[in-house]
Steps between C-alpha positions, in 0.01 A plus 500: 500500500317644202699826521824305522411305186431816305823668617697188410341477155554868426863473608563206268335677209704816567828308501417322173390825338816676614722229355323489165441872475155437349281679748539879524348754732252618237368148437462432875306823546236417241286302743471385858603136469308246707655174618232228520631215713317232700576508872413270792558545871572209732196423716255696280238287325311656210149380413339556163151436373480376140176500302435364152161566342421371151183533288481259206255527209487216247307601190380213284458649154466311170787477256481757222251393233332242721158496662411784736379254763666570832609852409537717807505215752746589778608294801612721788712396795709657775806377687622661822795428729598682819820416684708637789872421497746586778868560413737442790872576462705200613845636420556859392819566306552870413609542136469120459237225488234507773310181589123540537240258631161550335190352667156484339294594804163490323382405150143524375371436149155499347359444155158593362353401166170444327612137469631463855357219714579579859828609652804284452816566698770655285839329518664837572325505840721209612783754514362642825757447775776400256840675499798533270832683521685695235794735469483853361760768432477878548378547142195281571625216284407161649795262469360172634155375401556131584258475793236705320535271196450195720192649666348591162532139380355365826188715480476422128440133583208603723319638195427149366201285583561199715563179309162358590322783315698505177350195328584460133589866466838444665645784702260794523605842626246723668512881457747666735669833570855375549626726221366798698712390796802475269430847357499648850812326638736436210494861383543680833684831454507456120468875450823553696700191401445564127676840507818487296804657668300558820816618678497808274168613647171577327372842397131596492378428148734201451339200324617138501362166377417159642256209466231374736287187493135471395321291767215280373330164553539380140857369537595779262864605535506863387684818596437873479753767415532769766621857467581649841531875553610687811218756484577701815638492854260592779614608843280353773516435874599140422787611279559578133270302273609418147187498283565243229255480211477195275338420166445157343494344154514142362840329515605265220695265725542384859848521658668162536590562866138541608341243732398170340134399482360371832373186324677212329400208282189474283158604625167649406348824623166502672238753387455702177872548442542124519241471222702738284823316569333167416461623145870589492444874476742731670455874534675799351521835674336753268564794729603592853490855631509648848682706757596507865658697781737407781606698806854410608630646827853614417603567859358175641606293196166327448189499286200659670244390240436435133200474270514334157207502255481361148259350249598208278329373185542134397373298205528140386839438342355351182164430341185447701341242723181348358449815294548726802807718559537590870646837598608572854530833681682509832494805728771461762579698815801421722572689821747488787480708818727519805304428817571705810605313812 
């Protein structure tokens, strides 16, 4: 099926080029064009392991010109999520929209901190056993997110304390890693689906742009710019692997068609970030830098694995809190790996 897709795509491109007279023999010979398309086979379920690991340092330094008390005090914490998701093709439509059923077979999350008081179940763990369906085209673009949207809102409600424990504080949200789940599922095949004029093929050295989310527990809706580059094509026993490199930088805005927040209404955050929000202080991204690598199997039409690493610097949006200006450093690692049957 994969070979048929490529032959079909090449044929269409050749016809268009012949009609327009814009593609000559010399231009075609400059590189070995690769056609990166997502392919599924009826009856073949693919399982992937997703891991999100995040180290957070909150430095409580005094505002410039104030007392030196508290200088150098740093609160360290770590957040970790591991999840296995199975993707089962329900209806495969060559050159059209394929329907996929995704099932969260296992979800584990843990959080460690100098301020932690025992283990509390993360709301994201309630996703275990849950399923959602979506449709995706050959370019990797997901066309229907409706069931995923619904599931995100359902698990978002699980992040709040029960009514009997809220007291005068009103609705209180506990820390959760729902945004890490969103980062792993909403942006599947982003490196492929973001290629402009994908039917023209991609040459080694080609660079293209996109945006990815920045998962966090602070209810901070931020994005990162991504520059993808097809670095090389490796020939392996499993097929040709497109090695796609990526680099990250801060994005000024979040696309309007991104998923909405998992939470609604007014609420307070539990923990240190709730304290910062109580004083009405948001956060600005001072810097975000990082890089990653993805291995995409051209012949099988699927991602074999990816690894994304970046470091983000945040600071209070304005002024200080009680003479102290918190600065936050987040070191983030996101991985996905295809599991063998």
